[in-house]
C-alpha positions in Angstrom: -14.0 -4.5 64.2 -10.5 -3.0 65.0 -8.9 0.1 64.6 -6.5 -1.6 61.7 -9.1 -3.2 59.4 -11.3 0.4 59.8 -8.4 2.7 58.7 -8.2 0.3 55.8 -11.5 0.5 54.3 -11.5 4.3 54.8 -8.2 5.0 52.7 -8.5 5.4 49.5 -6.8 3.4 47.4 -4.2 5.0 44.5 -4.3 4.3 41.1 -1.6 3.6 39.2 -0.3 5.9 36.7 1.4 3.8 34.4 -1.9 4.2 32.1 -1.4 7.8 31.9 2.9 7.3 30.9 2.1 4.9 28.7 -0.9 7.0 26.8 0.9 9.9 26.8 4.1 8.1 25.6 2.5 6.6 22.7 0.9 9.8 22.1 4.0 11.3 21.7 5.4 8.4 19.4 2.2 9.1 16.9 2.3 12.4 16.5 6.4 12.2 15.9 5.5 9.3 13.4 2.9 11.5 12.1 5.1 14.5 11.8 7.8 12.2 9.7 5.6 11.2 7.1 4.3 14.2 6.0 8.0 15.9 6.3 9.1 12.8 4.1 6.3 13.1 1.4 4.8 9.7 2.6 1.8 11.4 3.1 1.1 14.3 0.5 -0.1 16.8 2.0 0.4 20.7 0.2 4.3 21.8 -0.8 7.2 19.4 0.7 10.3 20.6 2.0 12.2 19.5 -1.3 9.9 22.3 -2.9 10.1 24.6 -0.7 13.7 24.5 -0.9 13.8 24.9 -4.3 11.9 27.7 -4.5 13.4 30.9 -3.2 11.2 33.1 -4.8 7.8 32.0 -5.3 6.9 34.4 -7.7 9.6 33.7 -10.1 9.1 30.0 -10.1 5.4 30.5 -10.7 6.2 32.6 -13.7 8.6 29.9 -15.1 6.2 27.4 -14.8 3.8 29.2 -16.9 6.0 30.1 -19.9 7.4 26.3 -19.4 4.3 24.8 -19.7 2.6 27.5 -22.8 5.7 27.2 -24.7 5.2 23.0 -24.7 1.5 22.9 -25.6 0.3 22.7 -29.1 -3.6 22.7 -30.1 -4.9 20.5 -32.7 -8.3 21.8 -34.2 -10.9 19.2 -34.7 -13.5 19.8 -37.4 -17.1 21.0 -36.4 -19.2 17.4 -35.9 -23.7 17.8 -36.6 -25.6 15.3 -34.9 -29.0 14.6 -34.9 -30.5 13.5 -31.5 -33.9 12.0 -31.0 -36.0 12.1 -27.4 -39.2 12.3 -26.4 -40.6 12.5 -30.2 -38.3 15.9 -31.0 -35.8 16.1 -33.5 -32.5 17.9 -32.5 -29.6 18.8 -33.7 -26.2 19.2 -31.6 -23.3 21.3 -32.9 -20.0 20.2 -31.4 -16.4 22.1 -32.3 -13.0 21.2 -29.8 -10.0 21.5 -29.6 -7.1 19.4 -28.1 -4.6 20.5 -26.3 -1.3 18.5 -26.9 2.8 18.1 -26.0 4.1 20.3 -28.7 5.9 17.3 -29.9 3.2 14.8 -30.2 1.1 17.4 -32.4 1.8 16.1 -35.7 1.2 12.6 -34.9 -1.9 13.7 -33.3 -3.1 15.5 -36.3 -2.6 12.5 -38.2 -5.2 10.3 -36.6 -7.5 13.0 -36.4 -10.0 11.2 -38.5 -10.1 8.4 -36.2 -10.9 10.9 -33.1 -13.5 12.2 -35.4 -15.3 8.6 -35.1 -14.7 7.9 -31.9 -16.2 11.4 -31.4 -19.2 11.3 -33.5 -19.8 7.7 -32.5 -20.2 9.0 -28.3 -21.9 12.0 -29.6 -24.8 9.7 -31.5 -25.2 7.3 -28.6 -26.4 10.2 -26.3 -30.3 11.0 -25.8 -31.4 14.4 -24.8 -32.3 13.5 -21.6 -28.6 12.9 -21.3 -28.2 17.0 -21.8 -30.4 17.9 -19.5 -28.2 18.0 -16.3 -26.4 21.4 -16.2 -23.3 19.3 -15.1 -23.5 17.4 -18.5 -21.2 19.1 -20.3 -18.2 18.2 -17.6 -19.3 14.7 -17.5 -19.5 14.4 -21.4 -16.0 16.3 -21.8 -14.7 13.9 -19.5 -16.2 10.9 -21.3 -14.8 12.1 -24.2 -11.4 13.2 -23.6 -10.7 9.3 -22.0 -11.7 8.3 -25.6 -9.8 10.8 -26.8 -7.0 9.5 -24.9 -7.2 6.2 -25.9 -6.7 6.3 -29.5 -4.6 9.1 -29.5 -2.1 6.9 -26.9 -1.6 7.8 -23.2 0.0 11.0 -22.7 -0.3 12.5 -26.0 -3.6 14.4 -25.3 -3.7 16.7 -21.7 -7.0 18.4 -21.8 -10.2 18.6 -24.8 -11.2 22.4 -25.0 -14.8 22.5 -25.9 -15.0 25.3 -28.2 -19.1 25.0 -29.3 -21.6 22.9 -27.9 -25.2 24.1 -29.1 -28.5 22.4 -29.1 -31.0 23.5 -31.6 
């Protein structure tokens, strides 16, 4: 072999840095796009800049929100419901009492349909079995189901929450 071919074999080939620069450019473009998407609100993470600009004093804004929310709500008391439950040969009684958190403007409308709301809750609670109540998380699940049914009867947006005042199983 000649000296020229030996030098070509010994000399390492230099890798192209094009891939490195292309990857770096794409990473920077992705980071910039992610930053823009988060700031513009396309990706809702935490509090947006528009909300931060409006809140110069976070303590005053929090108390203003609390007083506005407290003035805009009303509670509709539902009469207690007593239900007999069977399961495993035992006859047990469930005493249930709740209140509905509604917008103050919708309170009179919800009070007018209280018999329908009681009918829906009574039908749902009578369909329960004792095994449905044994799980410690059952009250949260039942509350969600009842709120969904009450919202359907009262109209979407009229009932904000269902507050369980009494849930006693004898």
